[in-house]
N, C-alpha and C positions, 0 to 999 in steps of 0.2 A: 644616404645610399645604403648604409648597413641596415637601417630600419626596414627599407624596402626589400633588401635581400632576405632578411629574416622573415618578413611577411610572405614572400614568395616561397621560401623553404617550408614554412608552416602549411601553406595551402597545398603544396605538393604532398607533404606528409599526410595531411588530412584526407586528400583524395585517395592516396594509396591505401590508407587504412580502412576506407569505407567502400572499396570496390566490391563488386559482386562476390558473394560467398565468403567474405572475411568477417562478417558478424552474424551472430545467431540470436534469434528471438526466443524468449523475451530477454530484453537487455537488463531489466531489473525484475527477477522472478518472484513468485509468491505474492502475498497480499500487499501490492503497491499500485492501487488504482488511481484514476483521475490525474495522470501526469500533466504537469505544466513545466515549461522550460524557457530559459532565456540565456543569451550569450553575452558575456562581458569580456572583451578582448579575445583571448584564445581559450577561454574557459566557459564551459556550459554548466548551468545550475538547474537542478530539477527538483520538484517537490511532488509529494503525493498526499492524498487524503488519508485520515487515520481514524475517523469515527469515534468509537468509545475508548480508544487506547491512549495512555499517557506514557511518555510525552507525545506531543502531536506534531504532525506534518514533518515527516523525515525529509531531510534535504541532502542532495547528492551533488557531487561535482565530477566533471570529466573533461579531458582534453580532446577526446575523439568520438564521444557519444557511444562508445562500445564499453569501455571499462569505467564503471561508476564507483565512486567511493562515498559512503555516507559520512558527512562531516558534522552531523549533529541533528537536532530536531528544532524546528523554528519555535514551537510552543513548549517550553520546558519548565514553566512555573505555573502553579495552580491559578494564580491571578490572571494568567493569559487564557486558561483553558479549563473552566469549570465543567465537570462532566457528570454531575449528579444525575443518576437515573439513565444515563446514556446506554444504548445498545447499538448494534450495527445498523439500526435504522435511524439513529440519532448521532449527536456528536459532530465531529469536524468533517464536513463534506468537501467537495472539490476545491482545492486552492489554486490560485494563480500567482506566479512569481514574475516580477518585472524589475527592471533597473532603470533609473533615470537620474541624471545629474549627480552622481556620487552616492545615491541611496538605493538600497534594495527594498522592494515592497512585496509583502505577501498578503493577499486578500482572500477571505474564505467565509464560510458560514458555520456557526456553532448552532446546529439544529437542536432546539429544546433548551438551550441555555444562552440566549442573547441575540441570535441572528447574525447579520453580516458585520464584519469588522476587518480591519487591516492592522498589520504591524510593520515596523520599519527597522532597518539596521544598516550600518555602514560596512559591516563585515558579515558575509553570509553565515559564518560560523557563530555569530551572535556576539553580544547579547542583542536580542530583538526587543522592541519596545513593548509597553503595555498596550492592550487593544484600543484602537481608535474606532468607535462604533459608528455605524452608518445608517442613514435614514432609509434609503431604498432597499427593499427586501427582495425576496426571491432567492433561490440558491445559486451556487456556482458563479459568484461575482468575478469580474475581471477588470483590469485597468488598461487604459491606453493613454499615452502621453504625446502631446503635440503642441509646439509653439507656446510653451509655458502653461498649457492647460492640461488638466487631468480628467479623463472621462472614465466613468464606471458603467459597466453593463451587467445585468443580471436578468432573472426571468420571473418577475412577479406575474401572477395570473396567466402562466404559460405563454408569456409574451416576452421576447427579448427586448429589454428596455434600457434606455440610455439617459444618463444625467452627467453634469459636470460637478466635480467635488473639489474641495480644498484638500490637497494631499497631506497637509500638515495637521489639520484639525478634523477632517472628515466632513465638514459642513457641506451640505448639498447646495450648490450655487444656482442650479437651474431646475425647472420642473422635469419630472420623469417623462421621457418621450418614447412611445412604443416604436420599434423598428421592424420587427419581423416575427412571424409565428412558425417559420419553417415551411416544410413542404407537405405538412399534414400528418406527420408522425406524432405519436404521443410524447409528452414530456420534452418539448424543445428546451434545451438547457446547455450548459457548458459553453457560453459564448466567448469568443475572442475576436478582437478587431486588429487588422493589420492594414498598412497602407503601402501600395506598390503600384508604380507606373501611373500615378494620379488617381487610382481607385482605392476606395475603402472596401476591404473584404471582411465579411462577417462569417466566421466559422462557428457552427453549432453542432450539437448531437441531438438526435431524435430517436424515438422508438423504444425508449426505456433501455436499461442496462442489461438486457437479456438477448435472446436470439435476434430480435428485430433492430438491435442497436445499429446506428449508422451515423456518418458524418455528412453534413450538407453545408453548402456555402452560397452566399449571395454577395452582391457588390453594389456600390453606389459612388457617384462622384462627390456626394455630400455626406459627411459623417452622420447626419440626422436622417438620411434617406431621401427618397424611397429606394429600397434595396431590391435588386432584380436577382432571382435565383439562377444558379448555374443550370443550363438546360440539360447537362449531363449528370445532375445529382442522382444518387448520392455519390459523394467524393470517395467514400470507403464504406463497404459493408460486406459481411459474409452471409447475410440473409439473402442469398441469391442462388441461381442455378450453379454458378461457377464455384461458390464458396460453401454450399450446403453440406458437403462431405468432409470438409476440412476440420481437423480436430481443434483448430483455433476458431473460437466463436465469440460473439458479443463485441465485435470490433467497433470502436467509437470513442467518443470523448477524447479529443486530441488537441495538440498545440503545435503550431508551425514555428520553425526557427531557421534562420539563415546562417550557414557556417561562414567562416572567414574567407573561404575560397569562392563564395558566391552561391554555392549549392544550397538547396532547400531540403529540409527534412521534417518528418512528422513523428512526434511521439504520441502514443495513443494507448488506450487500455483494450485488453482482450483477455479471454481466459482459455485454458487448455482443458478439453474434455478427456476424461479417463473412463474406461469401462462402459462406453456408450455415451449418452448425453448427460454426463455428470461432471461437475467441476468442484473440487474441494480446496484447491490451493488459493482460490480467490481470483480477483481481477489483477492482471499483471501489466507491466509497462513494456510496450513493444515499439519498434522503430521501423520506418519505411522511408525510402527516397521519394522526393517530389520533383517533378519537372514543372517549372513555372516560367513560361516564356513571357516576354514583355507584352503587357496588355491583354494576356489571355488568362484562362482559368487554370488553376493548378491541377495536376494529374498525379495521383498517389500510386506509386509502385507500378507505373505503366498501365494502370487500370486493372491489374490482376490481383487475385487473392494473395494474402501473405503466406509465404512458405512456412510450413510447420518445422519445428526443430527435430533433429534426429536424436534418438536416445543414446547416451554413452553406453558402451559395452563393458567397460572395465573400471573397477574402482581402485585398482592397485596403482595409484598415481601419487604425485607429490602431495604432501599433507602440510597444511599450514594451520596455525592456531590463532584465533582472534579472542582476545580477552575483553569481555564486555563489562564495564563498570555498572554499579548500582546507581545510575544517575542518568542524565539526559543525553550524554554524548555518544552512546552506543546504540546498538540495535535492540537492546532489551526494553520491554514494555510492560506496563501494568494495565489491568482492566479498571478504567476510570481513575480518578486521582487516588494514589496510594495513601493509606494511613501509615505515615512514616514509622511510627513506633512499632509497627507490626513486622518490620524488616530490619534485622540486625546482621550486617555483613562483616566478617573478619576472615579467618581461615575457613570458616564454614558460613553457611547462610541459615539463620534462625528465622522461622516464620511463625507468627502467632495468628491463630484463626480469627476471622471476622465473618461470621455467617457462612453462606454457601455460594458457590458459583451461580446456582439457579436463582437465588434471591437477588443477585445483581445489585448489591449495595456495598460498593467498594470492597469486593472480596480480596482475600489474600492470595495473590497470583503474581508470578514473575516469570516472563517467558520471552520467546522470540518467534518470529514468523516462520512457518514452514515454507521453504522456497523450492523444494524439489520433492517429487513423489518418492524418489529413491533416497532414503535417509535412514539413520539410526540415531536414536536419542537414548541416553542412559543417565541415571542418577543413583546416588547412594544416600541412604537415610540412616542416621545413627541414633535418632531419638524421635519418638512419636507417641509417647504415653498420653492417653486421653484425647488424641486428635486423629483425624484422617489426614494423611500426608502422602503426597506422591506426585505423579505426572498427570497433566490434563491435555487432551487433544480438544481444543476449544474452538468452536465455530460461532456460537451465539449462546446466550444464557439458557436457552431451552434446546440446545443441540450440542452435546459434547460427550466425550468418553473420558472417565476418570480411572486411573490405574493407581491404586493406593494401598498403603499398609495401615491397619488399625488393630491394635492389640496384637493378637497372634495370627492374624489373617491377612492375606493379600487378595484384593478384589479388583476385578475389571467391571466397571459400572457404566451403564449407558443411560443417558437422558436424551429423549427425543420427543419433541412436541408435548412437553409437560408430563410425559410418562417416564418413570425411572425404574430400572430393574438391574439386578446383578447378572452379568453374563458368565463369569467364571470366578471361582474362589479356590484358594489353596491355603492350607494350614502350615504355619511356620514351625520348625523344630523348636522344642522348648528351650528357652534361654537364648534365643537369637538376639544378637546385639546390633547387627548391621544388615540392611536389606538393599540389594541392588535391583532396580526396575529398568527394564529395557524394552523399547518399542522399535521394531523394524518396519519400515514402510516401503512399499513398491507401488506400481501403478494400479494395483488391484486391492491390496489388503494392508492392514496394520496387524502385526503379530506381537503379542504381549508375552514377555518372559520375566522370571524373577530368580534371584539367587540369594541364599542366606549365608552370611558370614563367609563369603568368598567361595562358596561351593558351586557346583555345576548349575547352569541355568535350566530352569524348568519352563517349558513352553506351555502357557495356560490356554491360549485361544488365538484365533485370528478373526478379524472383522473386516467387512468390506468398506473400502474408503468412501463409497458412495453414501454411506450413512451420514457422513459429515459434509456432504455436498450442499450447495445452496439449494439444489432441486429437492432435497429430502429434508435437511435440517432447517432450512430457511436462512435468512440473513444474506448479505452480499459482500462480506469482507473476505475471509479465508481462514484456514486453520492456523491457529497460534498454539505453540507447544510450550508449556511452562510447568514450573513447580507450584504446588498449591497446598494450603492447609485449611481444613474445615473443622468445625466443632464448637461446642458451647463451653468448653473447659476454661474457666477463668484462670489466667496466669500460666497456662500450658503452652509449650512451644514444640515445633517440629524442627529438627536440625538436619540440614542437607550438607553432606561433605563434598559432593561433586555434582556437576551437571555438564554434559558434553553432548553436542549434536554434530554428526557427520552427514554431509549431503554433497551431491554432485551439482546442485543448482540447475541441473538440466541443461547446462551450456558447455558440454564437452567433458573430456576426462580431466576434471579439475576438482578433486575431492577436497573439501575443506572440513576443518573441525573448529567448532565454536565452544568456548567454555564460559559459563556464567559464574562459576565459583573457582 
């Protein structure tokens, strides 16, 4: 009786918390693409792709699908996630998280370093197993469990393809069988299978992860098909008359989940445009309600476009601080697998150079995702002799802005499509011992300022955010902001005494402050 009462109370609380206008998109802002979600009891677990960054596949948990807490990273050891040579076109693509019979499964693709694999864990916080490599290729693999069997779907040769596997060993038990190629859009991918009311539903994305992105769905009475498309496809897209003026674009690549109260929800990726048709924060995680009547096709958001978030007007709000460790359990990330001896963290963070960001060979970089256009990041550097040390606004290895100190000069440096040039420079007063670098961001510009030995800030320049957008710089991840060190000086170090980033995350008047040191 008490168990039933608790279940009813939870269902009421869940419905109450997700009624109209009580949540705002994106639910996980910034570079958090390709969401996949599952529910275990009263808790939801969600993962995202991570491409060239280490640790890989951030994992979140939530009780209401609104407030998400990152509880770690699934791939937190180099043996799980080799990233040599990875860029935002390579590395860890779309993951899927599923739970079956006491075990969590995460399946994904390491493009350029091994292909499809899965890892398992009893606790979603980890530790997760070593990779279990899989025969069937194609990207965006997913799992479906039924009657003691484990099925895998992926998209080799642009065809959604099914096979049965052994979930313990990864052994493929049946031949790969083609199921569906979608409705004609390019890149049919991101498949997920669900069973409801005697039907197997196959949800996929089509159109590429740009303006033409969309979700489509088909169904069959047999898991092996044939699958009949929904006559009202696409299930979700903003590449339409109704959605064409929406600042939210690229809607697609989603995963359906049923809440404990019986309601259905969709998590999916989209991006927010700024300054016209440009997006620099990357593809983010959004949420939409789903109506799914018995025996019928699901309907997302009543068939309407996703409402854009409103911008907060005031930053003078409650401030919290998140301490991020130099390890796998926080939001902090490296570009590719870090060379550990190049990072020494105590009261300060000492960085030893290894090549350059442009060379893309395990560069010395330690940062976090930019989650809001409105932000301020600041660092203090106390030692930089013989190296370039500072902040980087990093989109891809040939699209970034470095703001650094070298000898007696502070420089704002742009790299765009293999062309590098200084944008602004300032000479430090003789004998300067500490330099503070600050970047202020809004929906249009980044503004760069510096201060010597606690003096007043000097504004050096402003640059349009669109320069780091996917449309201009390339790639399809999102801006990551971090400390870096470059140079060829053997045995030389840069020393950072602080790093903080304030942002509003774009989800209401809730200013946060994150500290890496």
